[in-house]
C-alpha positions in Angstrom: 19.9 -109.8 -115.4 20.2 -109.9 -111.9 23.9 -107.8 -113.0 21.8 -105.8 -115.0 19.6 -104.4 -111.9 21.6 -104.0 -109.5 23.8 -101.6 -111.8 20.5 -99.7 -112.7 19.8 -99.3 -109.1 22.9 -97.6 -108.1 22.7 -95.3 -111.4 19.5 -94.0 -110.1 20.9 -94.0 -106.2 23.7 -92.2 -107.3 21.5 -89.4 -109.7 19.1 -89.0 -106.7 22.0 -88.1 -104.0 22.5 -84.6 -105.5 18.8 -84.0 -104.9 19.0 -85.7 -101.4 21.9 -83.3 -100.5 20.3 -80.3 -101.9 17.3 -81.0 -99.9 19.3 -81.3 -96.6 20.8 -78.1 -97.1 17.5 -76.6 -97.7 16.4 -77.8 -94.7 19.3 -76.5 -92.2 20.1 -73.4 -94.5 19.2 -70.4 -92.5 19.2 -66.7 -93.1 19.7 -64.0 -89.5 18.4 -60.4 -90.1 19.0 -58.1 -86.4 16.4 -55.4 -86.6 15.8 -52.4 -84.4 12.2 -51.4 -83.3 10.4 -49.2 -80.2 8.5 -49.9 -77.5 6.2 -47.4 -76.0 6.5 -46.3 -72.3 3.5 -45.7 -70.6 2.6 -43.7 -67.7 -1.1 -42.9 -66.3 -2.9 -39.4 -67.3 -3.0 -38.5 -63.8 1.2 -39.1 -63.0 1.4 -37.2 -66.1 -0.5 -34.4 -65.2 0.6 -33.9 -61.8 4.1 -33.9 -63.5 3.2 -30.9 -65.8 5.2 -28.2 -63.4 8.5 -26.3 -63.8 11.0 -29.1 -63.5 14.6 -29.0 -63.8 15.9 -27.5 -66.8 16.7 -30.1 -69.6 19.0 -30.7 -72.3 18.1 -29.4 -75.5 17.7 -32.5 -78.0 15.3 -32.7 -80.7 13.9 -28.8 -81.1 10.6 -28.0 -82.6 8.3 -24.8 -82.5 9.0 -21.5 -80.5 7.1 -18.7 -79.1 8.5 -15.7 -77.7 7.1 -12.9 -75.2 8.7 -10.9 -73.7 12.6 -11.8 -72.4 11.1 -15.6 -72.5 11.6 -17.9 -75.5 9.1 -21.2 -75.4 11.3 -23.8 -77.3 9.3 -27.3 -78.1 11.4 -30.4 -77.5 9.6 -32.6 -79.8 6.8 -34.8 -78.2 8.4 -34.4 -74.6 7.6 -30.7 -73.3 8.7 -27.1 -73.6 12.3 -25.4 -72.4 11.8 -22.1 -70.6 14.6 -20.2 -71.7 15.8 -16.8 -70.1 16.4 -14.4 -73.2 17.3 -11.0 -71.1 20.7 -11.0 -72.6 20.5 -12.6 -76.0 24.0 -13.3 -76.1 23.9 -15.5 -72.9 20.5 -17.1 -73.4 19.3 -19.3 -69.9 18.2 -22.5 -70.1 16.2 -22.3 -66.8 13.3 -24.8 -66.6 12.1 -27.5 -68.5 7.9 -28.4 -68.1 7.0 -32.1 -69.0 4.3 -32.4 -71.7 4.5 -36.0 -73.4 3.3 -35.3 -77.3 3.7 -31.6 -77.5 4.6 -30.2 -80.5 2.7 -26.8 -80.7 2.3 -23.7 -78.3 0.9 -20.2 -78.0 1.2 -17.6 -75.3 -1.0 -15.0 -74.3 -0.4 -12.5 -71.5 0.7 -14.9 -68.8 -1.1 -18.1 -70.0 1.2 -20.6 -72.7 -1.4 -23.1 -74.7 0.3 -26.3 -75.3 -1.0 -29.9 -76.8 -0.5 -33.0 -74.8 -1.6 -35.6 -77.4 -5.3 -35.3 -77.5 -5.6 -32.8 -75.2 -5.0 -28.7 -74.6 -3.1 -27.5 -71.8 -3.8 -23.8 -70.4 -0.4 -23.3 -68.2 -0.1 -20.1 -66.2 3.8 -18.8 -66.5 3.7 -15.8 -64.5 6.3 -17.4 -62.7 7.9 -19.3 -65.0 10.1 -21.0 -62.5 6.4 -22.2 -60.9 4.2 -22.9 -63.8 0.8 -23.7 -62.8 -1.7 -25.6 -64.8 -4.8 -23.9 -64.8 -7.1 -26.5 -67.4 -7.3 -29.3 -69.5 -9.3 -29.9 -72.3 -9.8 -33.2 -73.3 -9.8 -35.1 -76.6 -9.2 -31.7 -78.8 -7.5 -33.0 -81.2 -7.4 -36.3 -82.7 -5.2 -39.5 -82.2 -1.9 -40.3 -83.2 -2.0 -42.6 -86.0 1.6 -44.8 -86.4 3.3 -47.2 -88.8 2.4 -51.1 -88.9 -0.1 -52.6 -87.0 0.8 -50.8 -83.7 -2.2 -48.9 -82.1 -1.4 -46.9 -78.9 -3.3 -48.0 -75.5 -5.2 -44.5 -75.5 -6.1 -45.1 -71.9 -2.8 -44.3 -70.7 -0.3 -41.9 -72.6 3.1 -42.7 -74.1 6.3 -40.6 -72.7 8.9 -42.2 -74.6 10.1 -44.9 -76.7 12.6 -47.7 -76.1 14.6 -48.7 -78.8 15.0 -52.8 -78.8 17.3 -55.0 -80.8 16.5 -58.3 -82.0 17.7 -61.0 -84.3 15.4 -63.5 -86.2 15.9 -66.3 -88.3 14.6 -66.6 -92.0 15.0 -70.4 -93.8 16.5 -70.0 -97.4 13.4 -70.5 -99.0 11.9 -67.4 -97.2 9.5 -69.4 -94.4 9.7 -69.0 -90.8 10.3 -65.4 -91.3 8.9 -62.5 -88.6 10.0 -59.0 -88.9 9.2 -56.9 -86.0 7.5 -53.8 -87.0 8.8 -50.1 -85.9 6.3 -47.9 -84.6 6.6 -44.3 -85.7 4.6 -41.4 -85.4 3.1 -40.7 -89.3 2.9 -37.0 -88.7 4.0 -35.3 -87.3 4.2 -33.2 -87.0 6.9 -22.9 -84.0 10.7 -7.4 -82.0 13.3 -6.4 -80.0 17.0 -4.9 -80.3 19.1 -7.1 -80.2 21.0 -6.3 -76.8 16.9 -5.5 -75.7 15.2 -8.6 -75.6 11.4 -8.4 -77.9 9.0 -5.8 -77.2 6.3 -6.0 -74.6 3.2 -7.6 -76.0 0.4 -9.4 -74.5 0.2 -12.4 -77.2 3.6 -14.4 -77.5 5.3 -14.3 -81.4 5.1 -17.8 -83.1 7.2 -19.0 -86.2 5.5 -19.9 -89.7 5.7 -23.8 -89.0 3.0 -23.0 -86.3 -0.6 -25.0 -86.1 -2.0 -22.6 -83.0 -2.2 -18.9 -83.5 -4.0 -16.3 -81.3 -6.2 -13.5 -83.1 -7.6 -10.9 -80.3 -10.0 -13.1 -78.2 -9.5 -16.7 -79.9 -7.0 -19.6 -79.9 -7.1 -21.1 -83.2 -5.6 -24.4 -83.7 -5.1 -26.9 -86.7 -5.2 -30.6 -86.5 -5.0 -32.9 -90.2 -8.4 -31.9 -91.4 -9.7 -29.0 -89.5 -9.6 -25.8 -87.6 -10.4 -25.4 -83.9 -11.9 -22.5 -82.2 -10.8 -21.6 -78.7 -12.5 -18.7 -77.0 -9.9 -17.2 -74.7 -11.5 -13.9 -73.3 -10.4 -15.4 -70.0 -7.0 -16.4 -71.2 -7.1 -19.0 -68.5 -10.3 -20.7 -69.1 -10.5 -21.7 -72.7 -13.6 -22.8 -74.3 -14.0 -24.6 -77.1 -16.5 -23.0 -79.7 -16.2 -24.6 -83.2 -14.7 -26.8 -85.5 -14.5 -26.0 -89.2 -13.5 -28.6 -91.6 -10.5 -27.3 -93.9 -9.9 -30.2 -96.1 -6.6 -32.7 -95.6 -3.1 -32.7 -94.9 -3.0 -29.1 -93.1 0.2 -28.2 -91.9 0.3 -24.7 -90.7 -1.6 -21.5 -89.3 -1.0 -17.8 -89.7 -2.6 -14.9 -89.0 -2.8 -11.6 -91.0 -5.4 -8.9 -90.1 -8.8 -10.6 -90.0 -7.4 -13.7 -92.2 -6.3 -16.7 -91.3 -3.8 -17.9 -94.2 -3.8 -21.9 -93.4 -0.7 -24.0 -95.1 -2.0 -27.8 -96.1 0.3 -30.2 -98.8 -2.0 -29.2 -101.4 -2.1 -25.4 -101.1 -3.1 -22.6 -99.1 -6.7 -21.8 -97.5 -7.3 -18.2 -96.7 -10.3 -17.8 -94.2 -12.4 -14.6 -93.0 -12.6 -14.4 -89.3 -15.0 -11.3 -89.2 -16.9 -14.0 -87.0 -14.2 -15.0 -85.2 -16.1 -18.0 -83.8 -17.2 -19.1 -87.0 -14.4 -18.7 -90.2 -15.3 -18.8 -93.5 -13.7 -19.8 -96.6 -12.5 -16.5 -98.3 -10.2 -18.0 -101.1 -8.2 -20.9 -102.2 -4.5 -21.4 -103.9 -3.5 -24.8 -104.7 -0.5 -26.2 -106.1 1.1 -29.6 -106.8 1.7 -31.8 -103.3 4.1 -30.7 -100.6 4.4 -29.4 -97.8 3.6 -25.4 -97.2 4.4 -23.4 -94.6 2.6 -19.6 -95.1 3.5 -15.7 -94.2 1.2 -13.0 -95.4 1.1 -9.0 -96.0 -1.4 -6.6 -97.6 -1.0 -7.8 -101.0 1.0 -10.8 -101.4 1.8 -14.1 -99.3 4.7 -16.0 -99.3 4.8 -20.1 -99.5 7.6 -22.6 -99.0 7.2 -25.9 -100.8 9.4 -28.6 -99.8 10.0 -32.4 -100.5 10.4 -35.5 -98.1 8.7 -36.6 -94.8 5.3 -36.9 -94.8 4.5 -34.4 -97.6 5.1 -36.7 -100.7 6.1 -33.7 -103.1 8.8 -33.4 -105.2 9.4 -29.5 -105.5 11.4 -27.2 -103.3 10.6 -23.8 -103.8 9.5 -20.3 -102.6 6.3 -19.1 -104.0 5.3 -15.5 -104.3 1.2 -15.0 -104.3 -0.9 -12.3 -105.2 -3.4 -11.1 -103.1 -4.8 -8.8 -104.7 -8.0 -11.0 -105.0 -8.5 -12.9 -102.2 -11.1 -15.0 -103.9 -8.8 -16.3 -106.8 -4.7 -15.8 -105.5 -2.8 -15.8 -108.4 0.9 -17.3 -108.6 3.0 -14.0 -109.2 6.5 -15.5 -109.1 8.6 -19.0 -108.1 12.1 -19.2 -106.5 13.7 -22.6 -106.4 15.4 -23.4 -103.1 17.0 -26.5 -101.7 14.6 -27.9 -98.7 12.6 -24.8 -97.2 11.0 -25.0 -94.5 9.8 -22.0 -92.1 10.0 -18.2 -93.3 9.8 -14.5 -91.6 9.6 -11.1 -93.1 10.4 -7.8 -91.4 10.2 -4.6 -93.5 11.9 -5.4 -96.6 14.0 -8.2 -95.3 12.7 -12.1 -95.9 14.2 -14.9 -93.9 14.0 -18.1 -95.5 15.1 -21.5 -93.9 16.3 -23.4 -96.6 16.6 -27.0 -94.8 20.6 -28.1 -95.3 21.2 -24.8 -97.3 21.3 -23.0 -94.3 19.2 -19.5 -94.0 19.0 -17.5 -96.6 18.0 -13.6 -96.2 16.5 -11.7 -99.4 16.1 -8.0 -100.1 12.4 -8.0 -100.7 11.6 -4.8 -102.0 10.4 -5.9 -105.0 8.7 -9.3 -104.5 9.1 -10.1 -108.5 12.8 -9.9 -108.2 14.4 -10.5 -105.0 17.6 -10.5 -104.2 19.6 -12.7 -102.3 21.8 -10.7 -99.8 23.5 -13.5 -97.3 23.3 -16.9 -97.3 24.2 -17.8 -93.3 25.4 -21.8 -93.8 26.8 -24.7 -91.5 23.6 -25.2 -90.4 20.1 -27.3 -91.0 17.4 -24.3 -90.8 14.0 -25.0 -89.7 11.7 -22.4 -88.6 12.6 -18.7 -87.7 10.9 -15.4 -85.6 12.6 -12.2 -86.9 11.2 -8.8 -86.3 12.5 -5.4 -85.0 16.5 -6.3 -85.9 16.4 -9.2 -84.1 16.1 -12.9 -85.3 15.7 -16.2 -83.3 16.3 -19.3 -85.6 15.8 -22.9 -84.5 17.8 -25.6 -86.9 18.7 -28.8 -86.1 21.6 -28.5 -84.1 20.3 -26.1 -82.1 18.9 -22.6 -81.5 20.6 -19.2 -82.9 19.9 -15.7 -82.3 21.1 -12.7 -84.9 21.0 -9.3 -85.1 20.2 -8.0 -88.0 20.8 -4.1 -87.3 23.0 -3.5 -90.3 21.8 -6.0 -93.0 24.9 -6.1 -94.8 26.8 -7.4 -90.9 24.3 -10.1 -89.9 25.5 -11.0 -86.5 25.4 -14.3 -84.4 24.7 -13.4 -81.2 24.6 -16.9 -79.4 23.8 -20.5 -80.2 22.5 -22.6 -77.5 23.7 -26.3 -78.7 22.3 -29.5 -78.3 22.6 -31.2 -75.2 23.0 -28.1 -73.3 
C-alpha cells in the first residue's frame, strides 16, 4: 500500500512538471518593442515674437503654400516660417532671408504687408525691405488651437517651435501585461504673371495658389479654418481689424476668390459665398460630393475641383471635377476626369495646370471643358501646388520649387529648380 502511494505521488509530480515549467517560462518570457515618439520644444511667446524678423536664409526642407508679389516669392516652410526668395531672374532665384514664424501654414500679401498665421495668432509684417521685415500688428487667438493624436495636450501658454524625436525600448510580458506604448504627437490637420524672364507684373495683391486658406479681395482679408470664415478689414494694410466670423460647416480646406464670390473647398463639397457685403459673406450656393480633399478654382461659368484620397481627407476618389456655375445656387457636375492623387491647380487662358501628386504636373488644353485634352505631363516629381499666369508657372513639389516658361505650350521649358536643402 505504501509503495503504491509513493508511485502515485511520483506520477502526479511528473505530470505537474510541464505545467510548472511552462509557468516559469511564462513568468520570464519578455518581448522588446522599440518605438519613436516626439517631444515638443517650447519657447515663450515673447521670445518667439521678438524673433519674427529677416533672419539668415534657411535651407528649404518641407515647402508648403506660396505667394508671389512683384519679383519676390514667399514660400512657407511648414510649421517653421517663410522663405523670402528674390526672383528677379527666374532662371536663378536666390534664397535671401527667412522669417521665423512657428506654426505657420498660410500666407497672403497686400502692398507691403504680409499676413501669416502663428498657430492661433495672425501676424501682419511690413515687407517693404525684405532684408529687414518688421512686425506691425498681431491679432491674438484668431484661429483655433491645434489638436493632436493620442493624449498629448499642448501647453498653450507657450509656443511649440520644434519637435524632437525620441527612441525608446519597452518590455512586454508574453501574456501582454506590463506593456506601455508611448504616444506619438502629430498634428492632425493639417494642413499655397510675368514673362518668364521678367518676373510677375506689378500688383498690390500677392498671387496665391489654389491650396490657400488665406485670400484677399479689395480691402478684406478672408481666412478659413476647420469650420468658419473670418473677415479682417485691411483698408489700412498694416492695421488689420477683425470684423466678423461666419460659420460655414466642417472640414474646410481652401478658399479662392472670383469677382464678388468666394469659392470654399471642403472635404464634402464646394461652398459659394457672396461678398457683395464684404463684412458679411452670405451663402450663394453649394456643390456636394463624397468625402475627399477639395481645392477649387473658378471662372465665369465653371469651376474646377480636385478630389484626392489619403492624408486626413478620408476619401477614396482621385479626380478632377468640372462644375457648371450657370446656376450659382445649384451648381451641377459637368464632367469628371480620373487622376492619380491631385492637389493644387491653376488656369491661364485655355491652359489648365493640375498638380497630380506622384504623377507630376499635367497640362491640359481646356478650350472645351467637357473634353479636356492632355497636352503634356511633367513627371519625376510629386507636385503639390502651382501658380500659373502670363506664361510663367511656379510649382511647389515635394522635392523643391520649380519654375517654367510656357510661352510655347508645346515646348514648356524648366527655368530653374530650388532643391531641398538649399
